[in-house]
N, C-alpha and C positions, 0 to 999 in steps of 0.2 A: 289541207294544203294552208301554209302560213300567208300570214295576212302581208302585205307589201308596206303596209302601215306601219309596220311595228319598227322599224329602223330611224324614221323619226321620232318618234317616240323615246327613243334613247338618249337623243342630243336634247342635253339640258343646258338654261343658264344658271348662273352661281344660286341666287335664291331659290332657285328650284331646287338645286343639285341638296344644296345643303337640308333642306326639307325632308328630303327623297334619303338620303344618308342618316340622318336621326330617326327615322323608320326603319332602316334596315339595321342599326347600331340599336333600336331598342328589342327587335328581334333577335339580338345577339348573331347577328351576322358578321364576319372580319373583313375588314373594308381594305381593298389593295389599289394604290395610284401609281401610277406614272403615264408620264408624258411624251411629246417628242415632236417632230416634224411629219413624216409621216408622208411625204410626200410621192413615194412611188413606192406602194407597197412590196416588200422583198421577202425573201426564205428569213431573213436575217430580222426582220418585225413579227413574223407570224415566229417566229422561236419567242422573242425574248415577251412576246404577250403571251404563249401560252404557258412559257415557266412563270408571270407572274400571275396569272388567273389561279395557278396552282398552288399558289401563296396563301388564298382565302376563299370567302364565299363570293364574295362582289368585285367586280375589276371596271373602276374608273379609268379611261383614259382623256387624259389631258393633252390638245392640239394647237400647234403654236397657230396664231391666225398668219392671214396671207403679211400682216403691217409689222408679225415682230418676226416671221421669217425674213423678210428682209433687212427687218436691224443686226440680226445673227451673220449677213453678208456671208451667204452657202452660193453666192453668186447673180447676177442682173437677170438671169430667165428663171430663178426660184423664187415663188414656189411653179412648181410647172403643175399641177392640180391646187385649186383654190382651195380656201378653207372649210365650206359646205360640202366640197366632193369627198375630201380625203377625211370628212368626218362621219360624212353618211357612210362610205365605203369602212370605216374603223365599228359604226352603231351595226351597220348588215354583221358581222362577225360575230357566232352562236356565244363565243367567250368571253365577248365586252358585255356589260353591265347597263355600262353610262360613259358619255361622249360629253366633252365639256371643252369649246374654244375659249384660250383664253389669249385678252390682246397684251398685255406684260409682256417682257422678256423673258421671264420666268414664271413658271406655274406655283410662286409663294402665297398669292391672295387665295388661290383655290385652296391647296397644302393645306392653312392654317383654317379656313372655314371647313373644310368638311374630317379635318385629323385622321388621315386614313389609321388604318392598324400596324400597316406594312407599306413601304413607300419603295418601288423598285424604276432602277435607271438600268438601261442599257448600254453598253458602251466599257471605254476604259478609262472610269470614273473608280474614284474612292468612296469611301463613302461620304469626307469629309468635304467634298467637291459638289455634294448631292443636293440643289435648292430646297428647304425643308427638312434636312435631317435631324440638325439638332432639338427643333421643336417636335417632330415624331417623336424621336429618343424619348425627350426629357418625358412626351406622354405616355408611355412604355409601348413606343412601336417599336419598329424594326426598320432596317435598310437593307432592301438587298442590291448585290451589282449583279446582272446575268452579263457573260462572256456575250462577245461579239462572235457573230458567225463569219467566220475569216473570206472574205471574198464578196460578200453582201454588204453593198450601200446603194444609196441614191446615186449618191456621187459618180460612182464607177459606171453606173446602170448608164446616167448621161452621158460619158466619157464613153462609153462603148458603143452607143446608136450614132456619136458623132463620127465613130471610127471610121 
């Protein structure tokens, strides 16, 4: 039986994450980073996370803090789930190795601190729009855009619930 306390141990502060990433890199692990709000987890999130996990050995997920979600203007009721709940759900997933909540509007500070081998963004972005793409590419890494799973979005779910 798995220890229920494992998930919180996968939620890091930046200083702790940097040290852990150094260890993983020393062990020649390929580090993958992706980020998002992950307000109401749905099929599109699961697809994107599973695709990201296949790109390396370690998957780190950056989660927007509640304050940064408010600044993204996703709507007055967002986030639906608080940052700790969203981080815990992600940390509970087997394919996720580490979760970090970031307060800034973008995960630039996290990305430049851990310098992942692969930077993954789900959605309708192009590489040049992905925060941290220049730094990761300059460091010999790669940037991957996962396609959107049509018909699945948190905004769509909220709209349907209000229906």
